[in-house]
N, CA, C and O atoms as a GROMACS GRO file, in nm:
protein
  608
    1MET      N    1   0.084  -0.118   0.000
    1MET     CA    2   0.000   0.000   0.000
    1MET      C    3   0.088   0.123   0.000
    1MET      O    4   0.210   0.113  -0.011
    2GLY      N    5   0.027   0.241   0.012
    2GLY     CA    6   0.102   0.366   0.007
    2GLY      C    7   0.166   0.401   0.139
    2GLY      O    8   0.166   0.323   0.234
    3LYS      N    9   0.220   0.521   0.142
    3LYS     CA   10   0.286   0.572   0.262
    3LYS      C   11   0.183   0.595   0.372
    3LYS      O   12   0.064   0.612   0.346
    4THR      N   13   0.230   0.595   0.494
    4THR     CA   14   0.144   0.633   0.605
    4THR      C   15   0.189   0.770   0.653
    4THR      O   16   0.304   0.809   0.633
    5SER      N   17   0.098   0.840   0.716
    5SER     CA   18   0.129   0.976   0.760
    5SER      C   19   0.055   1.005   0.888
    5SER      O   20  -0.050   0.947   0.916
    6ARG      N   21   0.110   1.094   0.966
    6ARG     CA   22   0.041   1.134   1.089
    6ARG      C   23  -0.062   1.243   1.060
    6ARG      O   24  -0.137   1.283   1.149
    7TYR      N   25  -0.066   1.290   0.936
    7TYR     CA   26  -0.163   1.392   0.895
    7TYR      C   27  -0.285   1.325   0.834
    7TYR      O   28  -0.274   1.221   0.769
    8GLU      N   29  -0.400   1.388   0.856
    8GLU     CA   30  -0.524   1.336   0.799
    8GLU      C   31  -0.539   1.384   0.655
    8GLU      O   32  -0.513   1.501   0.625
    9LEU      N   33  -0.580   1.295   0.569
    9LEU     CA   34  -0.611   1.328   0.431
    9LEU      C   35  -0.753   1.383   0.427
    9LEU      O   36  -0.847   1.314   0.463
   10ILE      N   37  -0.767   1.507   0.383
   10ILE     CA   38  -0.900   1.568   0.376
   10ILE      C   39  -0.931   1.608   0.233
   10ILE      O   40  -0.842   1.635   0.153
   11VAL      N   41  -1.060   1.611   0.202
   11VAL     CA   42  -1.107   1.657   0.071
   11VAL      C   43  -1.206   1.770   0.096
   11VAL      O   44  -1.302   1.756   0.171
   12ILE      N   45  -1.179   1.882   0.030
   12ILE     CA   46  -1.264   2.001   0.043
   12ILE      C   47  -1.288   2.060  -0.095
   12ILE      O   48  -1.218   2.027  -0.191
   13LYS      N   49  -1.388   2.149  -0.104
   13LYS     CA   50  -1.412   2.218  -0.230
   13LYS      C   51  -1.296   2.312  -0.259
   13LYS      O   52  -1.245   2.380  -0.170
   14ALA      N   53  -1.257   2.314  -0.384
   14ALA     CA   54  -1.147   2.401  -0.427
   14ALA      C   55  -1.197   2.544  -0.443
   14ALA      O   56  -1.316   2.569  -0.466
   15GLU      N   57  -1.103   2.635  -0.431
   15GLU     CA   58  -1.130   2.777  -0.452
   15GLU      C   59  -1.035   2.828  -0.559
   15GLU      O   60  -0.945   2.757  -0.602
   16GLU      N   61  -1.056   2.952  -0.602
   16GLU     CA   62  -0.972   3.009  -0.706
   16GLU      C   63  -0.824   3.006  -0.669
   16GLU      O   64  -0.738   2.990  -0.755
   17LYS      N   65  -0.794   3.022  -0.541
   17LYS     CA   66  -0.654   3.020  -0.497
   17LYS      C   67  -0.587   2.884  -0.519
   17LYS      O   68  -0.464   2.874  -0.511
   18ASP      N   69  -0.665   2.781  -0.545
   18ASP     CA   70  -0.612   2.646  -0.564
   18ASP      C   71  -0.581   2.614  -0.711
   18ASP      O   72  -0.531   2.505  -0.740
   19ILE      N   73  -0.610   2.706  -0.802
   19ILE     CA   74  -0.594   2.678  -0.945
   19ILE      C   75  -0.452   2.638  -0.981
   19ILE      O   76  -0.433   2.544  -1.058
   20SER      N   77  -0.354   2.706  -0.927
   20SER     CA   78  -0.215   2.674  -0.959
   20SER      C   79  -0.180   2.530  -0.918
   20SER      O   80  -0.115   2.458  -0.994
   21ASP      N   81  -0.224   2.490  -0.799
   21ASP     CA   82  -0.199   2.352  -0.754
   21ASP      C   83  -0.271   2.251  -0.844
   21ASP      O   84  -0.214   2.148  -0.881
   22ILE      N   85  -0.396   2.282  -0.879
   22ILE     CA   86  -0.472   2.193  -0.967
   22ILE      C   87  -0.400   2.178  -1.101
   22ILE      O   88  -0.387   2.068  -1.154
   23TYR      N   89  -0.355   2.290  -1.155
   23TYR     CA   90  -0.283   2.288  -1.282
   23TYR      C   91  -0.156   2.202  -1.272
   23TYR      O   92  -0.131   2.119  -1.360
   24GLN      N   93  -0.079   2.222  -1.168
   24GLN     CA   94   0.046   2.146  -1.151
   24GLN      C   95   0.019   1.996  -1.141
   24GLN      O   96   0.090   1.915  -1.200
   25ILE      N   97  -0.083   1.959  -1.066
   25ILE     CA   98  -0.118   1.817  -1.053
   25ILE      C   99  -0.164   1.763  -1.188
   25ILE      O  100  -0.130   1.651  -1.226
   26GLY      N  101  -0.242   1.842  -1.260
   26GLY     CA  102  -0.289   1.801  -1.392
   26GLY      C  103  -0.175   1.774  -1.489
   26GLY      O  104  -0.180   1.678  -1.566
   27THR      N  105  -0.072   1.859  -1.485
   27THR     CA  106   0.039   1.844  -1.581
   27THR      C  107   0.120   1.716  -1.556
   27THR      O  108   0.179   1.662  -1.650
   28VAL      N  109   0.124   1.668  -1.432
   28VAL     CA  110   0.196   1.543  -1.406
   28VAL      C  111   0.104   1.420  -1.412
   28VAL      O  112   0.151   1.307  -1.406
   29SER      N  113  -0.027   1.445  -1.424
   29SER     CA  114  -0.122   1.335  -1.425
   29SER      C  115  -0.177   1.303  -1.564
   29SER      O  116  -0.214   1.189  -1.591
   30PHE      N  117  -0.183   1.404  -1.650
   30PHE     CA  118  -0.249   1.388  -1.780
   30PHE      C  119  -0.164   1.445  -1.892
   30PHE      O  120  -0.103   1.550  -1.877
   31SER      N  121  -0.161   1.375  -2.005
   31SER     CA  122  -0.087   1.426  -2.121
   31SER      C  123  -0.160   1.542  -2.187
   31SER      O  124  -0.100   1.618  -2.263
   32ASP      N  125  -0.288   1.556  -2.158
   32ASP     CA  126  -0.368   1.663  -2.217
   32ASP      C  127  -0.428   1.753  -2.108
   32ASP      O  128  -0.545   1.791  -2.115
   33ALA      N  129  -0.347   1.787  -2.010
   33ALA     CA  130  -0.394   1.866  -1.894
   33ALA      C  131  -0.448   2.002  -1.938
   33ALA      O  132  -0.401   2.061  -2.035
   34TRP      N  133  -0.548   2.048  -1.866
   34TRP     CA  134  -0.606   2.180  -1.891
   34TRP      C  135  -0.511   2.287  -1.842
   34TRP      O  136  -0.439   2.268  -1.743
   35GLY      N  137  -0.510   2.400  -1.909
   35GLY     CA  138  -0.430   2.514  -1.867
   35GLY      C  139  -0.497   2.588  -1.752
   35GLY      O  140  -0.615   2.567  -1.724
   36GLU      N  141  -0.422   2.675  -1.686
   36GLU     CA  142  -0.476   2.749  -1.571
   36GLU      C  143  -0.597   2.833  -1.610
   36GLU      O  144  -0.694   2.840  -1.534
   37GLU      N  145  -0.593   2.897  -1.726
   37GLU     CA  146  -0.705   2.981  -1.768
   37GLU      C  147  -0.830   2.897  -1.795
   37GLU      O  148  -0.941   2.939  -1.765
   38THR      N  149  -0.811   2.780  -1.853
   38THR     CA  150  -0.924   2.689  -1.876
   38THR      C  151  -0.986   2.647  -1.744
   38THR      O  152  -1.108   2.645  -1.730
   39ILE      N  153  -0.903   2.613  -1.648
   39ILE     CA  154  -0.953   2.575  -1.515
   39ILE      C  155  -1.028   2.692  -1.452
   39ILE      O  156  -1.138   2.674  -1.399
   40ARG      N  157  -0.970   2.810  -1.458
   40ARG     CA  158  -1.032   2.930  -1.400
   40ARG      C  159  -1.170   2.954  -1.463
   40ARG      O  160  -1.268   2.975  -1.393
   41ASN      N  161  -1.176   2.950  -1.595
   41ASN     CA  162  -1.303   2.972  -1.665
   41ASN      C  163  -1.404   2.862  -1.632
   41ASN      O  164  -1.523   2.890  -1.618
   42ASP      N  165  -1.357   2.738  -1.620
   42ASP     CA  166  -1.446   2.628  -1.586
   42ASP      C  167  -1.504   2.647  -1.446
   42ASP      O  168  -1.623   2.625  -1.424
   43MET      N  169  -1.419   2.688  -1.352
   43MET     CA  170  -1.466   2.712  -1.215
   43MET      C  171  -1.574   2.820  -1.211
   43MET      O  172  -1.669   2.811  -1.133
   44LYS      N  173  -1.558   2.921  -1.295
   44LYS     CA  174  -1.653   3.033  -1.295
   44LYS      C  175  -1.779   3.003  -1.376
   44LYS      O  176  -1.877   3.077  -1.368
   45GLY      N  177  -1.777   2.894  -1.453
   45GLY     CA  178  -1.886   2.864  -1.544
   45GLY      C  179  -2.018   2.826  -1.479
   45GLY      O  180  -2.123   2.835  -1.543
   46GLY      N  181  -2.015   2.785  -1.354
   46GLY     CA  182  -2.138   2.755  -1.283
   46GLY      C  183  -2.184   2.610  -1.287
   46GLY      O  184  -2.272   2.572  -1.210
   47HIS      N  185  -2.128   2.529  -1.374
   47HIS     CA  186  -2.172   2.390  -1.383
   47HIS      C  187  -2.070   2.292  -1.326
   47HIS      O  188  -2.095   2.172  -1.320
   48SER      N  189  -1.955   2.343  -1.284
   48SER     CA  190  -1.849   2.252  -1.235
   48SER      C  191  -1.828   2.268  -1.085
   48SER      O  192  -1.864   2.368  -1.024
   49CYS      N  193  -1.768   2.165  -1.030
   49CYS     CA  194  -1.730   2.166  -0.889
   49CYS      C  195  -1.596   2.094  -0.878
   49CYS      O  196  -1.581   1.980  -0.922
   50TYR      N  197  -1.500   2.163  -0.821
   50TYR     CA  198  -1.366   2.107  -0.803
   50TYR      C  199  -1.345   2.075  -0.656
   50TYR      O  200  -1.387   2.150  -0.568
   51PHE      N  201  -1.281   1.962  -0.632
   51PHE     CA  202  -1.242   1.923  -0.497
   51PHE      C  203  -1.091   1.908  -0.495
   51PHE      O  204  -1.030   1.868  -0.594
   52ILE      N  205  -1.031   1.939  -0.382
   52ILE     CA  206  -0.888   1.915  -0.364
   52ILE      C  207  -0.869   1.822  -0.246
   52ILE      O  208  -0.943   1.828  -0.147
   53ALA      N  209  -0.769   1.736  -0.257
   53ALA     CA  210  -0.727   1.650  -0.146
   53ALA      C  211  -0.602   1.713  -0.086
   53ALA      O  212  -0.508   1.747  -0.158
   54LYS      N  213  -0.603   1.727   0.046
   54LYS     CA  214  -0.490   1.789   0.115
   54LYS      C  215  -0.436   1.694   0.221
   54LYS      O  216  -0.512   1.627   0.292
   55LEU      N  217  -0.306   1.692   0.230
   55LEU     CA  218  -0.236   1.618   0.336
   55LEU      C  219  -0.153   1.723   0.407
   55LEU      O  220  -0.062   1.782   0.347
   56ALA      N  221  -0.183   1.746   0.533
   56ALA     CA  222  -0.129   1.862   0.605
   56ALA      C  223  -0.177   1.984   0.528
   56ALA      O  224  -0.298   2.000   0.511
   57LYS      N  225  -0.090   2.069   0.484
   57LYS     CA  226  -0.133   2.188   0.409
   57LYS      C  227  -0.105   2.174   0.260
   57LYS      O  228  -0.126   2.269   0.184
   58LYS      N  229  -0.058   2.057   0.218
   58LYS     CA  230  -0.020   2.037   0.078
   58LYS      C  231  -0.136   1.979  -0.004
   58LYS      O  232  -0.197   1.880   0.035
   59VAL      N  233  -0.164   2.042  -0.116
   59VAL     CA  234  -0.264   1.990  -0.209
   59VAL      C  235  -0.197   1.876  -0.287
   59VAL      O  236  -0.098   1.898  -0.357
   60ILE      N  237  -0.252   1.756  -0.274
   60ILE     CA  238  -0.190   1.639  -0.339
   60ILE      C  239  -0.276   1.580  -0.450
   60ILE      O  240  -0.230   1.493  -0.525
   61GLY      N  241  -0.401   1.626  -0.461
   61GLY     CA  242  -0.489   1.573  -0.564
   61GLY      C  243  -0.607   1.664  -0.586
   61GLY      O  244  -0.635   1.753  -0.506
   62TYR      N  245  -0.676   1.640  -0.696
   62TYR     CA  246  -0.797   1.717  -0.724
   62TYR      C  247  -0.891   1.634  -0.810
   62TYR      O  248  -0.852   1.536  -0.873
   63GLY      N  249  -1.016   1.677  -0.812
   63GLY     CA  250  -1.116   1.618  -0.899
   63GLY      C  251  -1.205   1.726  -0.953
   63GLY      O  252  -1.233   1.824  -0.884
   64CYS      N  253  -1.250   1.709  -1.075
   64CYS     CA  254  -1.342   1.803  -1.138
   64CYS      C  255  -1.467   1.727  -1.180
   64CYS      O  256  -1.459   1.625  -1.249
   65PHE      N  257  -1.582   1.776  -1.137
   65PHE     CA  258  -1.711   1.718  -1.171
   65PHE      C  259  -1.796   1.825  -1.237
   65PHE      O  260  -1.793   1.941  -1.196
   66TRP      N  261  -1.871   1.786  -1.338
   66TRP     CA  262  -1.968   1.876  -1.401
   66TRP      C  263  -2.107   1.828  -1.364
   66TRP      O  264  -2.133   1.708  -1.355
   67PHE      N  265  -2.197   1.924  -1.342
   67PHE     CA  266  -2.337   1.895  -1.308
   67PHE      C  267  -2.426   1.974  -1.403
   67PHE      O  268  -2.437   2.096  -1.392
   68ILE      N  269  -2.488   1.904  -1.496
   68ILE     CA  270  -2.571   1.970  -1.597
   68ILE      C  271  -2.704   1.894  -1.604
   68ILE      O  272  -2.708   1.773  -1.624
   69ALA      N  273  -2.813   1.971  -1.588
   69ALA     CA  274  -2.948   1.913  -1.584
   69ALA      C  275  -2.950   1.807  -1.474
   69ALA      O  276  -2.926   1.838  -1.358
   70ASP      N  277  -2.979   1.681  -1.509
   70ASP     CA  278  -2.982   1.575  -1.407
   70ASP      C  279  -2.868   1.476  -1.424
   70ASP      O  280  -2.873   1.365  -1.371
   71GLU      N  281  -2.763   1.518  -1.497
   71GLU     CA  282  -2.648   1.431  -1.519
   71GLU      C  283  -2.520   1.493  -1.464
   71GLU      O  284  -2.496   1.613  -1.478
   72ALA      N  285  -2.441   1.409  -1.403
   72ALA     CA  286  -2.309   1.451  -1.356
   72ALA      C  287  -2.204   1.383  -1.443
   72ALA      O  288  -2.227   1.276  -1.499
   73GLN      N  289  -2.091   1.448  -1.454
   73GLN     CA  290  -1.980   1.387  -1.526
   73GLN      C  291  -1.852   1.411  -1.448
   73GLN      O  292  -1.820   1.524  -1.411
   74LEU      N  293  -1.780   1.302  -1.423
   74LEU     CA  294  -1.648   1.313  -1.364
   74LEU      C  295  -1.553   1.345  -1.478
   74LEU      O  296  -1.530   1.262  -1.566
   75MET      N  297  -1.499   1.466  -1.476
   75MET     CA  298  -1.410   1.509  -1.584
   75MET      C  299  -1.270   1.456  -1.563
   75MET      O  300  -1.207   1.406  -1.657
   76ASN      N  301  -1.219   1.464  -1.441
   76ASN     CA  302  -1.087   1.409  -1.412
   76ASN      C  303  -1.059   1.405  -1.263
   76ASN      O  304  -1.111   1.485  -1.184
   77ILE      N  305  -0.976   1.311  -1.227
   77ILE     CA  306  -0.918   1.302  -1.094
   77ILE      C  307  -0.768   1.285  -1.115
   77ILE      O  308  -0.726   1.196  -1.189
   78GLY      N  309  -0.691   1.368  -1.050
   78GLY     CA  310  -0.545   1.357  -1.059
   78GLY      C  311  -0.483   1.364  -0.921
   78GLY      O  312  -0.528   1.440  -0.836
   79VAL      N  313  -0.381   1.284  -0.900
   79VAL     CA  314  -0.309   1.281  -0.772
   79VAL      C  315  -0.159   1.284  -0.803
   79VAL      O  316  -0.113   1.217  -0.896
   80LEU      N  317  -0.085   1.360  -0.725
   80LEU     CA  318   0.060   1.363  -0.743
   80LEU      C  319   0.116   1.221  -0.733
   80LEU      O  320   0.074   1.145  -0.646
   81PRO      N  321   0.209   1.185  -0.821
   81PRO     CA  322   0.258   1.046  -0.824
   81PRO      C  323   0.306   0.993  -0.690
   81PRO      O  324   0.280   0.877  -0.657
   82GLU      N  325   0.376   1.074  -0.612
   82GLU     CA  326   0.430   1.026  -0.485
   82GLU      C  327   0.324   1.005  -0.378
   82GLU      O  328   0.353   0.952  -0.270
   83TYR      N  329   0.199   1.046  -0.406
   83TYR     CA  330   0.090   1.030  -0.309
   83TYR      C  331  -0.019   0.936  -0.358
   83TYR      O  332  -0.125   0.925  -0.296
   84ARG      N  333   0.005   0.868  -0.468
   84ARG     CA  334  -0.095   0.774  -0.520
   84ARG      C  335  -0.100   0.650  -0.431
   84ARG      O  336  -0.005   0.616  -0.361
   85ARG      N  337  -0.215   0.584  -0.437
   85ARG     CA  338  -0.242   0.462  -0.359
   85ARG      C  339  -0.248   0.490  -0.208
   85ARG      O  340  -0.221   0.402  -0.126
   86MET      N  341  -0.286   0.613  -0.175
   86MET     CA  342  -0.306   0.650  -0.034
   86MET      C  343  -0.453   0.680  -0.006
   86MET      O  344  -0.488   0.718   0.106
   87GLY      N  345  -0.539   0.664  -0.106
   87GLY     CA  346  -0.682   0.686  -0.087
   87GLY      C  347  -0.734   0.822  -0.130
   87GLY      O  348  -0.853   0.849  -0.114
   88ALA      N  349  -0.649   0.907  -0.184
   88ALA     CA  350  -0.693   1.041  -0.222
   88ALA      C  351  -0.796   1.036  -0.334
   88ALA      O  352  -0.900   1.103  -0.326
   89ALA      N  353  -0.770   0.960  -0.439
   89ALA     CA  354  -0.864   0.952  -0.551
   89ALA      C  355  -0.999   0.898  -0.505
   89ALA      O  356  -1.104   0.946  -0.548
   90GLU      N  357  -0.996   0.799  -0.418
   90GLU     CA  358  -1.122   0.742  -0.368
   90GLU      C  359  -1.199   0.844  -0.287
   90GLU      O  360  -1.321   0.855  -0.301
   91LYS      N  361  -1.131   0.919  -0.202
   91LYS     CA  362  -1.199   1.022  -0.122
   91LYS      C  363  -1.258   1.131  -0.211
   91LYS      O  364  -1.368   1.181  -0.185
   92ILE      N  365  -1.185   1.168  -0.316
   92ILE     CA  366  -1.236   1.268  -0.410
   92ILE      C  367  -1.360   1.214  -0.481
   92ILE      O  368  -1.460   1.285  -0.494
   93LEU      N  369  -1.353   1.090  -0.527
   93LEU     CA  370  -1.467   1.029  -0.594
   93LEU      C  371  -1.589   1.025  -0.502
   93LEU      O  372  -1.699   1.062  -0.543
   94LYS      N  373  -1.570   0.982  -0.378
   94LYS     CA  374  -1.681   0.976  -0.283
   94LYS      C  375  -1.742   1.114  -0.261
   94LYS      O  376  -1.864   1.128  -0.254
   95GLN      N  377  -1.657   1.217  -0.251
   95GLN     CA  378  -1.707   1.353  -0.231
   95GLN      C  379  -1.790   1.397  -0.352
   95GLN      O  380  -1.894   1.461  -0.336
   96GLY      N  381  -1.741   1.364  -0.472
   96GLY     CA  382  -1.815   1.399  -0.593
   96GLY      C  383  -1.949   1.327  -0.602
   96GLY      O  384  -2.048   1.386  -0.645
   97LEU      N  385  -1.953   1.201  -0.561
   97LEU     CA  386  -2.079   1.126  -0.560
   97LEU      C  387  -2.177   1.185  -0.460
   97LEU      O  388  -2.297   1.192  -0.487
   98GLU      N  389  -2.127   1.228  -0.344
   98GLU     CA  390  -2.213   1.293  -0.245
   98GLU      C  391  -2.268   1.425  -0.300
   98GLU      O  392  -2.386   1.455  -0.283
   99GLU      N  393  -2.183   1.501  -0.367
   99GLU     CA  394  -2.226   1.628  -0.427
   99GLU      C  395  -2.333   1.602  -0.533
   99GLU      O  396  -2.432   1.676  -0.542
  100ALA      N  397  -2.314   1.499  -0.614
  100ALA     CA  398  -2.412   1.464  -0.717
  100ALA      C  399  -2.547   1.429  -0.654
  100ALA      O  400  -2.651   1.470  -0.705
  101ALA      N  401  -2.545   1.356  -0.544
  101ALA     CA  402  -2.670   1.321  -0.475
  101ALA      C  403  -2.737   1.446  -0.418
  101ALA      O  404  -2.859   1.462  -0.429
  102GLU      N  405  -2.658   1.535  -0.358
  102GLU     CA  406  -2.713   1.659  -0.302
  102GLU      C  407  -2.775   1.747  -0.411
  102GLU      O  408  -2.871   1.820  -0.385
  103ARG      N  409  -2.721   1.740  -0.531
  103ARG     CA  410  -2.773   1.819  -0.643
  103ARG      C  411  -2.882   1.744  -0.720
  103ARG      O  412  -2.927   1.791  -0.824
  104HIS      N  413  -2.923   1.629  -0.670
  104HIS     CA  414  -3.031   1.549  -0.728
  104HIS      C  415  -3.001   1.502  -0.870
  104HIS      O  416  -3.091   1.498  -0.955
  105MET      N  417  -2.877   1.467  -0.895
  105MET     CA  418  -2.840   1.410  -1.024
  105MET      C  419  -2.895   1.266  -1.030
  105MET      O  420  -2.906   1.199  -0.928
  106GLU      N  421  -2.927   1.221  -1.149
  106GLU     CA  422  -2.978   1.085  -1.165
  106GLU      C  423  -2.869   0.986  -1.202
  106GLU      O  424  -2.873   0.869  -1.162
  107VAL      N  425  -2.771   1.033  -1.279
  107VAL     CA  426  -2.666   0.943  -1.330
  107VAL      C  427  -2.535   1.021  -1.335
  107VAL      O  428  -2.534   1.143  -1.350
  108ILE      N  429  -2.426   0.948  -1.324
  108ILE     CA  430  -2.294   1.009  -1.339
  108ILE      C  431  -2.215   0.928  -1.442
  108ILE      O  432  -2.215   0.805  -1.440
  109PHE      N  433  -2.149   1.000  -1.531
  109PHE     CA  434  -2.068   0.940  -1.637
  109PHE      C  435  -1.922   0.974  -1.615
  109PHE      O  436  -1.889   1.071  -1.547
  110LEU      N  437  -1.836   0.895  -1.675
  110LEU     CA  438  -1.693   0.927  -1.679
  110LEU      C  439  -1.633   0.856  -1.799
  110LEU      O  440  -1.693   0.764  -1.856
  111GLU      N  441  -1.515   0.901  -1.837
  111GLU     CA  442  -1.440   0.837  -1.945
  111GLU      C  443  -1.302   0.805  -1.890
  111GLU      O  444  -1.242   0.887  -1.821
  112VAL      N  445  -1.252   0.686  -1.921
  112VAL     CA  446  -1.124   0.643  -1.868
  112VAL      C  447  -1.046   0.568  -1.977
  112VAL      O  448  -1.105   0.495  -2.057
  113ARG      N  449  -0.916   0.588  -1.978
  113ARG     CA  450  -0.832   0.516  -2.074
  113ARG      C  451  -0.847   0.365  -2.053
  113ARG      O  452  -0.856   0.318  -1.940
  114VAL      N  453  -0.849   0.292  -2.162
  114VAL     CA  454  -0.857   0.146  -2.156
  114VAL      C  455  -0.741   0.089  -2.074
  114VAL      O  456  -0.757  -0.012  -2.006
  115SER      N  457  -0.625   0.153  -2.080
  115SER     CA  458  -0.507   0.103  -2.009
  115SER      C  459  -0.502   0.142  -1.861
  115SER      O  460  -0.417   0.092  -1.788
  116ASN      N  461  -0.592   0.229  -1.817
  116ASN     CA  462  -0.586   0.278  -1.678
  116ASN      C  463  -0.661   0.182  -1.586
  116ASN      O  464  -0.771   0.212  -1.539
  117LEU      N  465  -0.600   0.069  -1.561
  117LEU     CA  466  -0.664  -0.036  -1.480
  117LEU      C  467  -0.687   0.006  -1.335
  117LEU      O  468  -0.791  -0.029  -1.280
  118PRO      N  469  -0.594   0.078  -1.269
  118PRO     CA  470  -0.621   0.120  -1.132
  118PRO      C  471  -0.746   0.208  -1.120
  118PRO      O  472  -0.826   0.190  -1.028
  119ALA      N  473  -0.764   0.301  -1.213
  119ALA     CA  474  -0.883   0.386  -1.210
  119ALA      C  475  -1.009   0.304  -1.235
  119ALA      O  476  -1.109   0.322  -1.167
  120GLN      N  477  -1.003   0.214  -1.332
  120GLN     CA  478  -1.120   0.130  -1.360
  120GLN      C  479  -1.158   0.048  -1.239
  120GLN      O  480  -1.277   0.031  -1.209
  121SER      N  481  -1.060  -0.004  -1.169
  121SER     CA  482  -1.086  -0.082  -1.048
  121SER      C  483  -1.157   0.002  -0.943
  121SER      O  484  -1.252  -0.043  -0.880
  122LEU      N  485  -1.111   0.125  -0.924
  122LEU     CA  486  -1.175   0.215  -0.828
  122LEU      C  487  -1.320   0.242  -0.870
  122LEU      O  488  -1.410   0.235  -0.788
  123TYR      N  489  -1.341   0.272  -0.997
  123TYR     CA  490  -1.477   0.304  -1.043
  123TYR      C  491  -1.569   0.184  -1.028
  123TYR      O  492  -1.686   0.200  -0.991
  124ARG      N  493  -1.520   0.065  -1.057
  124ARG     CA  494  -1.604  -0.054  -1.042
  124ARG      C  495  -1.637  -0.079  -0.895
  124ARG      O  496  -1.746  -0.126  -0.862
  125LYS      N  497  -1.545  -0.046  -0.807
  125LYS     CA  498  -1.571  -0.058  -0.662
  125LYS      C  499  -1.693   0.025  -0.623
  125LYS      O  500  -1.765  -0.009  -0.529
  126TYR      N  501  -1.715   0.134  -0.695
  126TYR     CA  502  -1.828   0.223  -0.668
  126TYR      C  503  -1.941   0.203  -0.768
  126TYR      O  504  -2.018   0.294  -0.796
  127ASN      N  505  -1.948   0.082  -0.823
  127ASN     CA  506  -2.060   0.036  -0.906
  127ASN      C  507  -2.072   0.104  -1.042
  127ASN      O  508  -2.180   0.105  -1.100
  128PHE      N  509  -1.964   0.159  -1.094
  128PHE     CA  510  -1.966   0.208  -1.231
  128PHE      C  511  -1.958   0.087  -1.324
  128PHE      O  512  -1.886  -0.010  -1.296
  129GLN      N  513  -2.032   0.094  -1.433
  129GLN     CA  514  -2.033  -0.011  -1.534
  129GLN      C  515  -1.986   0.048  -1.667
  129GLN      O  516  -2.017   0.163  -1.698
  130THR      N  517  -1.914  -0.030  -1.744
  130THR     CA  518  -1.874   0.013  -1.877
  130THR      C  519  -1.995   0.008  -1.969
  130THR      O  520  -2.061  -0.096  -1.979
  131VAL      N  521  -2.025   0.121  -2.035
  131VAL     CA  522  -2.142   0.126  -2.122
  131VAL      C  523  -2.104   0.134  -2.270
  131VAL      O  524  -2.184   0.098  -2.356
  132SER      N  525  -1.984   0.181  -2.300
  132SER     CA  526  -1.940   0.186  -2.440
  132SER      C  527  -1.790   0.212  -2.448
  132SER      O  528  -1.724   0.242  -2.348
  133VAL      N  529  -1.739   0.201  -2.569
  133VAL     CA  530  -1.598   0.227  -2.596
  133VAL      C  531  -1.591   0.341  -2.698
  133VAL      O  532  -1.660   0.337  -2.800
  134ARG      N  533  -1.508   0.440  -2.671
  134ARG     CA  534  -1.483   0.548  -2.767
  134ARG      C  535  -1.349   0.519  -2.833
  134ARG      O  536  -1.247   0.508  -2.765
  135GLN      N  537  -1.350   0.508  -2.963
  135GLN     CA  538  -1.230   0.473  -3.039
  135GLN      C  539  -1.136   0.593  -3.050
  135GLN      O  540  -1.179   0.703  -3.085
  136ASP      N  541  -1.009   0.571  -3.022
  136ASP     CA  542  -0.904   0.672  -3.041
  136ASP      C  543  -0.937   0.808  -2.980
  136ASP      O  544  -0.906   0.911  -3.039
  137VAL      N  545  -0.999   0.809  -2.865
  137VAL     CA  546  -1.040   0.935  -2.802
  137VAL      C  547  -0.924   1.005  -2.733
  137VAL      O  548  -0.926   1.127  -2.716
  138TYR      N  549  -0.823   0.929  -2.694
  138TYR     CA  550  -0.707   0.987  -2.626
  138TYR      C  551  -0.590   0.998  -2.722
  138TYR      O  552  -0.578   0.922  -2.818
  139GLU      N  553  -0.505   1.096  -2.694
  139GLU     CA  554  -0.380   1.112  -2.769
  139GLU      C  555  -0.264   1.108  -2.670
  139GLU      O  556  -0.284   1.120  -2.549
  140LEU      N  557  -0.147   1.090  -2.723
  140LEU     CA  558  -0.023   1.091  -2.641
  140LEU      C  559  -0.027   0.993  -2.525
  140LEU      O  560  -0.018   1.040  -2.412
  141PRO      N  561  -0.040   0.867  -2.541
  141PRO     CA  562  -0.052   0.796  -2.667
  141PRO      C  563  -0.198   0.782  -2.711
  141PRO      O  564  -0.291   0.793  -2.631
  142ARG      N  565  -0.215   0.758  -2.841
  142ARG     CA  566  -0.349   0.736  -2.895
  142ARG      C  567  -0.405   0.609  -2.832
  142ARG      O  568  -0.339   0.505  -2.826
  143GLU      N  569  -0.529   0.620  -2.785
  143GLU     CA  570  -0.586   0.507  -2.712
  143GLU      C  571  -0.738   0.519  -2.706
  143GLU      O  572  -0.793   0.629  -2.713
  144ASN      N  573  -0.804   0.405  -2.694
  144ASN     CA  574  -0.948   0.402  -2.675
  144ASN      C  575  -0.982   0.439  -2.531
  144ASN      O  576  -0.897   0.432  -2.442
  145GLY      N  577  -1.106   0.478  -2.511
  145GLY     CA  578  -1.153   0.508  -2.377
  145GLY      C  579  -1.284   0.437  -2.350
  145GLY      O  580  -1.366   0.418  -2.439
  146TYR      N  581  -1.303   0.398  -2.225
  146TYR     CA  582  -1.431   0.342  -2.183
  146TYR      C  583  -1.518   0.454  -2.130
  146TYR      O  584  -1.472   0.542  -2.057
  147ILE      N  585  -1.646   0.451  -2.166
  147ILE     CA  586  -1.746   0.535  -2.102
  147ILE      C  587  -1.807   0.447  -1.993
  147ILE      O  588  -1.854   0.336  -2.021
  148MET      N  589  -1.805   0.497  -1.871
  148MET     CA  590  -1.862   0.423  -1.759
  148MET      C  591  -1.969   0.510  -1.694
  148MET      O  592  -1.962   0.633  -1.701
  149SER      N  593  -2.067   0.447  -1.632
  149SER     CA  594  -2.171   0.524  -1.564
  149SER      C  595  -2.229   0.444  -1.448
  149SER      O  596  -2.207   0.323  -1.435
  150ARG      N  597  -2.303   0.515  -1.367
  150ARG     CA  598  -2.379   0.453  -1.258
  150ARG      C  599  -2.490   0.549  -1.218
  150ARG      O  600  -2.482   0.670  -1.242
  151LYS      N  601  -2.592   0.494  -1.158
  151LYS     CA  602  -2.698   0.578  -1.103
  151LYS      C  603  -2.647   0.644  -0.976
  151LYS      O  604  -2.566   0.587  -0.903
  152VAL      N  605  -2.694   0.765  -0.952
  152VAL     CA  606  -2.655   0.836  -0.831
  152VAL      C  607  -2.747   0.792  -0.720
  152VAL      O  608  -2.733   0.838  -0.606
   0.00000   0.00000   0.00000
């Protein structure tokens, strides 16, 4: 398993002051990470909710969820490599699912690389099912993606 720490891992809603940390985590987590301005505009757009995972005072992970009409979408979860497998992604996912329920969403969707087995395992643990495959949806490297969903 991952490292142990005397600090509690907490997940809270992100604020504008967290954009730089979110961006930095995104750049080490995704080959197609969003830029700071994109994140800022998304936060202000009214349909998204960002969560950050903190260990002590350090932001180690984040998640972005969109809530539109009665559907939620997990856009991304990223965790700094040295803090993976410590439960941050799971806590972020749980927080997003709680937010979706509070907002009366009916279903939540996500897209995940076919090769990202750890993420798929986490999503299946929370009853996500694969509903379709998107061909060549990812680049760097080019790869298929699974669309997964579950009822909220």
